[in-house]
N, C-alpha and C positions, 0 to 999 in steps of 0.2 A: 491807449496812449493819451495823455492829457497834454495841453499846451505848455504845461509847467515842466514836463519831462523833456529832456533834450532830444531833438529830432536826430536820428542818425544821419551822418553826412551822406551815406549812400542813398537814402530816401530823397534827400534834397537834390543830389546829383541825377537821380532818376527823373525827378520832376523837371530838372533843367533840360535833360535830354528829350523828354516828351514835349517841352515847349518848342524845341526846334525841329521835331520829327514831323514830316508830312503825314505819318500814319496816326498821329494824335492830335488833330486840329481842335478837338473838343477840350483838350487841356488848356490851350492857349485862350479859347473862348471863356473858359471857367475863370482863368486868371483875370482876364479883362473885366468880367462881370463882377468878380469879387472886389477888384480895385475900384471900379465904378460905384459899388455899394459902400465905399468908405474905408475898406481895409488897405493897409499899406501893402506894397508888393511883397514885401518879405513875409508878413502875416498871411497873406493869401497863399503864398508858396507853401508855407508851414501847414495850413489847413489841407492843401492838396496832398502834401506829403503824408499827413496823418491818414487820409483817406486810402492812399496807395499802400501805406504800411498795413492797415486793417484788412485790406483786400488780399495782400500777399500772406499775411499771418493766416487768414481763413483758407487760403489756397493750400498752405502747408498743412494746417490742422486737419483738413478734410481730403488732403491728398487728391486734389483735383486741379485741372488747368486754370490759368487765370481767366476770370470771367470779366471780359471787357464790357459787356452789357451792364453788369452789376456795378462795375466801376464808374461807368458813365452816369448810371442812376445815382450813385452816391455823390458824385461830383455836382449833379444838379440840385442836391439838397443842401449844399453849402450856401451861405456861410454858417458855420457853427456859432451858436451863442455861447457865452462863457460857461453857463451851466451845463451845456451839451458836451463840452470838451472833456468833463470829468466823468469817469466811469460811475455808473449807478451803484 
């Protein structure tokens, strides 16, 4: 999913829920870090939603439970540079 493709509203809603959940404080920390690095709050949420969508797609493809450790690791690798947002 590239930044030019529309992000499904469900993914953005899931990010919003994670931002308010006491179970996912690492998402709030990631948002703050991305905004501090110069991204707008909207762009930061989109990048988080892209990572969440990739994790969910992999979960469905591999028929496995959600891997929170891998999700956290992927969040720590943000921000995506423009050339990283496009599939290879």
